[in-house]
C-alpha positions as CSV (number, residue, x, y, z in Angstrom):
1,X,33.1,19.4,-15.5
2,X,34.0,15.7,-14.3
3,X,32.2,14.4,-11.3
4,X,33.9,11.6,-9.6
5,X,31.6,9.2,-7.2
6,X,32.7,8.9,-3.4
7,X,33.8,5.8,-2.7
8,X,34.8,6.9,1.3
9,X,31.6,5.2,2.6
10,X,31.4,2.5,0.3
11,X,31.7,0.1,3.2
12,X,28.9,1.2,5.4
13,X,26.6,1.0,2.4
14,X,27.1,-2.4,1.9
15,X,26.8,-3.3,5.5
16,X,23.0,-1.2,5.1
17,X,22.3,-3.1,1.8
18,X,23.4,-6.6,3.1
19,X,21.8,-6.4,6.6
20,X,18.8,-8.7,7.1
21,X,16.1,-7.6,9.6
22,X,13.4,-10.0,11.1
23,X,10.5,-10.7,8.6
24,X,7.6,-8.7,9.2
25,X,4.7,-10.8,9.9
26,X,0.8,-10.6,10.3
27,X,-1.4,-12.9,11.5
28,X,-3.9,-14.4,9.7
29,X,-6.9,-12.6,12.0
30,X,-5.4,-9.4,11.0
31,X,-5.5,-10.2,7.3
32,X,-8.9,-11.4,7.3
33,X,-10.2,-8.2,9.2
34,X,-8.1,-6.0,6.8
35,X,-9.7,-7.8,3.9
36,X,-13.2,-7.8,5.1
37,X,-13.3,-4.1,6.1
38,X,-11.8,-3.4,2.3
39,X,-14.7,-5.5,0.8
40,X,-17.5,-3.8,2.9
41,X,-16.3,-0.4,1.9
42,X,-16.1,-1.0,-1.6
43,X,-19.5,-2.7,-1.7
44,X,-21.0,0.2,0.6
45,X,-19.6,2.7,-1.6
46,X,-20.5,1.3,-4.7
47,X,-24.4,0.5,-3.5
48,X,-24.5,4.5,-2.6
49,X,-23.1,5.5,-5.7
50,X,-25.6,2.8,-7.8
51,X,-28.4,4.6,-5.6
52,X,-27.7,7.5,-6.0
53,X,-27.5,7.2,-9.8
54,X,-31.2,5.8,-9.8
55,X,-32.4,8.6,-8.0
56,X,-31.0,11.2,-10.5
57,X,-32.3,10.3,-14.0
58,X,-29.9,12.9,-15.6
59,X,-26.3,11.6,-14.0
60,X,-24.8,12.3,-17.0
């Protein structure tokens, strides 16, 4: 069985691929807020786990 590609809508596909939309921008305040929240959640999780491991001597 030979499968032939369908080229009937190749111009539509080309237009979609060539489309240059508006650049997505984030302002600096949002980036700093996101970074600080990620850092806070990571450190909080790390400290909670560290405290839990210290409380339980037989954790392994």
